[in-house]
C-alpha positions, 0 to 999 in steps of 0.5 A: 587388617582391613575390616572385611566384614564391614563391606557394602553388604554388610548384614545383607545375606540375600539379593532381595536385601541388598537391592533393598537397601542400596536402592530403597533404604540407604538414600532416605534422610533421617528422622531421628524423633528421640535422642539425647544431643546437646543442644547448646552445642549444635546452637554454637555449632560445637567443634570438638578437640578430639575422638574421646571428647566426642565419642567417649565423654558420655557414652555409657555403652562404652563405660560398661564394656570398658568396667567389664573388660577391667579398666579402672574408672580412672580411665572411664569417668575420670581424670585420665588424659583423653589420649589414656581414655581412648587407648582404654577403649582401643584395648577393649575393642577387641573383646567386644567381638559379638557385642553390637559395640564392635558394629558401631565402632567400625561403621561409626570410623568407616562412615565418618574418618574412611577409617577400614581399620580395626581399633585395638592397642596397635592401631589406637595412636594412629587411628586417634591422630587421624580422627583428630586431624579431621575433627579440628577442620571446619567441615566437622562441626556438629552442624556439619556432621549432621548434614553429611548424614542427611538428617532433616530432624532432630528432637531431644529431650527437656525438663519443663523448667528449660528456658529452650534459649538454645532451640530459640538459637537454632531457629534463629540462625536459620539452621536448615535441620530441624532441632525440637525437644520433647517434654520430660515429665518425670520430675513431675511425679517420680521423686525419692522422697518429698523433700525433694518433690517440693525443691522442684514444685519451688522451682516451678513455682518461680518458672511459671510465675505462680504460686502452687498451694494445691494440686489443682494449681500444681497442674495449671503450673505444669500446662503453663510450662507445656504451652510454653514448650508447644509455642516453641515447636514441641509436639511430643512428651516422653516418661522414663518410668519403671511400670505405669501407674493406674491407681483409682484415686478421687480429686479430694485425696489427690489434694489431701496427698498433695497437701501433705507433700507441700508441708513436707509429710512423708507419703504412705506407699498407697499415697505415692502410687496415688499421686503418680497415677493421677500425674500419669492421668493429667500428663496424658490429659495436655498431650491429648488436648494439644495433639501431641504424641505421648512416649513412655520408655518402661522397664528400667531401674536405674542407679543400681549401683551406689557406688558409682551414684555417689561418685559420678551421678546419675548415667554413669551406666549403671541401669539395668532392665526391671521385671514389674508388672505391666499389663494390667495398669497399662490397660486401665490406664489406656482405658481410661482415656480411651473411652473419654475420647482422650488418649492420644497417639502414644509410642512404647519402648520397653526395655524387658523382651518379656513383655514384647508381646504383652504390650503389642497385643495391647496397643492393639485394644486401642487403635481407633482408626483416627491416625495410621499406626496411632498406638505404636510399638517402639524401636528395639531400646537401649539393651535391645538395640542390636542386631537380634533384639531389632529383629525380635522386635520386627518379628513381634510387630509383624506377627502382632501388628502393621510392621508397614506402619511402624515409625522406625528408628532413633539414636537415643544417644548423646553422641554426634557420631551416633547416625550410623545407627539408622543404617545399621537398622536399615541394614537389618530391616532389609535384611529381615524383609530379604530373607523372608522372600528368599524363603517365599514368605512373602512375594518378590515384589520390589516395588511392594518391598521397597515402598514399605522400606522407605515407609519404615526408615523415614516416610511413616515417622514424618507423617506420624509426628506433627513437628514441621519440617518446613 
């Protein structure tokens, strides 16, 4: 059965939308500034054995769908064979109708393997064999995939303790696609208990060749790692946190709290909040001093299932939206940096759509004319990364900010087959603008609109981030 719904004009419902996509968006390269691709696999130009390893091994979106479809964990993250897992995913796909996974699945099969057949139980074996035959060819190594998709840059995520050896190897190899990392600072201040934090600080002492016996020496050790990442091309940080922390504190209070941490004494709720607030501020200062972009992924409650956390660990697909207060601490945090001229370029992604309008209007308070779109409302993230969520993100940014200055799409994925999400986004964007033109709400000026599409697809991103492309 042909996948008629996935035509060349998929999502493009007006004449203007079709022109904007086919003549402007489609040709633009990919600048994927936030993903979870394996630097080791890029460094070794890894060749996958089969479609299951490439497509299902780390995709918690698919895992959640399979569990919801009644698939036992053995076939999700368990010890079942690779074909068995693929077959169970194929059984699940027809039940994903109206879920973005249905679109992504067939878009990826078409883009990479030329498969225009619907995936289900009846077609699973043929599709599995066809994909595997292609995957095992030299033209399907991970670097070849990136070339095929017209990728210019990808940016992964690494903890401050990382040696970055894989990134160094990629550069030494002369790989023409740039591969950088973000500096992930969550573990510097997000912890379950002081024992967890202390173990991390002990590791930091070794890596930074520092003695950490005070808050000041802790910050200096982190700064050493920040500098090391900078020397290796890093120009952005990332923090994935439930909310923003901006409690008032004094230096003496933080030093006292840090001494308690090193003595393995439990902190009160207020002391924990003050420590997190201090770390938020200090990490932002480092970014500002180095000319980096800071990213915040806000509004997630992680590892909700104790059962799955014990069995699998984090990132098992058991995270969800949070509903914590964000507005007041966000305003306070930004203002403290801004009034001293030390607020870096910032991107905020929110998981709870309840907060979207608030965040866009909050970001507008701190635009300062130093850079176009300095304060960015990031692309629709995680559970919102689908047609409806993307359209709402575009609408909110259009109504309360400057959509023309938006830095566009990212994959936020661990899979090398996820690059078509850029195509998915661009089609939604072109349809969004085309519908406005057809309704008489935007001028039918293809040069004006086409430039906007090209900018959002690639140019704005390239100009916003300081990572080198040459």
